[in-house]
C-alpha positions in Angstrom: -79.9 -129.7 -41.2 -82.7 -129.0 -38.6 -82.0 -129.9 -34.9 -84.6 -132.1 -33.9 -83.6 -132.8 -30.6 -80.8 -133.0 -27.9 -80.2 -135.0 -24.8 -78.2 -135.8 -22.4 -77.4 -138.3 -19.0 -75.3 -138.2 -16.2 -75.2 -141.1 -14.3 -73.0 -142.2 -10.9 -71.6 -145.9 -11.9 -72.3 -147.0 -8.9 -76.3 -147.4 -10.0 -74.8 -149.7 -12.4 -72.5 -151.7 -10.5 -75.0 -152.2 -8.1 -77.3 -153.6 -10.7 -74.8 -155.5 -12.3 -73.8 -156.9 -8.7 -77.2 -158.2 -8.5 -78.4 -159.3 -12.0 -75.2 -159.9 -13.5 -75.3 -160.3 -17.3 -78.8 -161.1 -17.5 -78.9 -156.6 -16.6 -76.0 -156.3 -19.4 -78.2 -158.2 -21.5 -81.3 -156.3 -21.0 -79.2 -153.2 -21.6 -76.7 -154.0 -24.3 -77.3 -154.8 -27.9 -75.2 -158.1 -29.4 -72.5 -156.1 -30.5 -72.1 -154.0 -27.4 -72.2 -156.7 -25.1 -69.0 -158.8 -27.2 -67.0 -155.6 -26.2 -68.8 -155.5 -22.9 -67.8 -158.9 -22.2 -63.9 -158.4 -23.5 -63.7 -155.4 -21.7 -65.0 -156.6 -18.6 -62.6 -160.0 -18.8 -59.8 -158.0 -19.3 -60.4 -155.8 -16.4 -64.2 -155.5 -14.5 -63.7 -151.7 -13.6 -63.4 -150.9 -17.5 -66.1 -153.1 -18.3 -68.8 -151.5 -16.0 -67.9 -148.6 -17.2 -68.5 -149.2 -20.9 -72.0 -150.2 -19.9 -72.7 -147.6 -18.1 -71.7 -145.6 -21.1 -73.9 -147.1 -22.9 -76.7 -147.1 -20.6 -76.3 -143.0 -20.6 -76.2 -142.9 -24.3 -79.8 -145.1 -24.6 -81.1 -142.8 -22.1 -80.0 -139.6 -23.9 -81.0 -141.2 -27.4 -84.2 -141.6 -26.0 -84.3 -138.1 -24.8 -83.0 -136.6 -28.2 -86.2 -138.7 -29.7 -88.5 -137.4 -27.5 -89.6 -140.4 -27.0 -88.1 -141.5 -23.6 -88.1 -145.5 -23.1 -91.5 -146.6 -25.1 -91.9 -148.2 -27.8 -90.7 -148.0 -30.6 -87.5 -146.9 -28.5 -86.0 -149.8 -26.1 -82.5 -150.6 -24.8 -81.3 -152.9 -27.5 -82.9 -151.0 -30.4 -80.0 -148.7 -30.3 -76.5 -149.7 -30.0 -73.2 -147.6 -29.3 -70.7 -149.0 -31.3 -67.3 -147.2 -32.6 -66.1 -146.2 -36.0 -62.7 -147.4 -37.1 -61.6 -143.8 -36.3 -63.3 -144.3 -32.8 -66.0 -141.9 -33.1 -69.2 -143.2 -31.7 -72.1 -143.9 -34.1 -75.5 -145.1 -33.1 -76.5 -148.5 -34.9 -80.6 -149.2 -35.0 -82.5 -152.0 -35.1 -86.0 -152.4 -35.6 -88.6 -150.8 -35.2 -86.7 -147.9 -33.9 -84.4 -147.8 -37.3 -88.2 -147.3 -39.1 -88.9 -144.7 -37.0 -85.9 -142.8 -37.2 -85.6 -143.4 -41.3 -89.2 -142.0 -41.6 -88.4 -138.7 -39.7 -85.0 -138.5 -41.5 -83.1 -138.7 -38.3 -78.4 -138.6 -37.9 -77.1 -138.7 -34.8 -73.8 -137.4 -33.2 -72.8 -138.7 -29.9 -70.1 -137.8 -27.2 -69.6 -140.0 -24.0 -67.0 -139.8 -21.1 -66.6 -141.6 -17.9 -64.7 -141.0 -15.1 -63.8 -143.6 -11.5 -67.6 -142.3 -10.6 -69.3 -140.2 -13.5 -70.2 -141.2 -17.0 -71.9 -138.6 -19.4 -73.4 -139.1 -22.6 -74.9 -136.6 -25.0 -76.7 -136.9 -28.5 -78.0 -134.3 -30.9 -80.6 -136.0 -33.3 -80.9 -133.9 -36.8 -83.4 -134.0 -39.4 -82.0 -133.9 -42.6 
């Protein structure tokens, strides 16, 4: 395996709080895929702060992924084309949809993801490997 790219993103949570306060679920739906949005809603309904931290980590992870694959936020990369879901063990994994899935499959990419959050900051780190 060869490292294809590495991406990281560090984000102040207030940036996401402000965007969500201004646009509500419309903002969340622009960033999150269907599976992520369900988790966000459940967390937000239980405790708004935890929901917003979840939204923030996913935003940062998508930025980190876009850097790791070298595309930034341009086609085939988009906010909703990559979802960060948890394996049963809790390990974060990338779930891709088209056209990004085919693009990554052609390059035989696999991903390693790490995300963390604190009250004011979130960080995400993605390593893309070519098999």
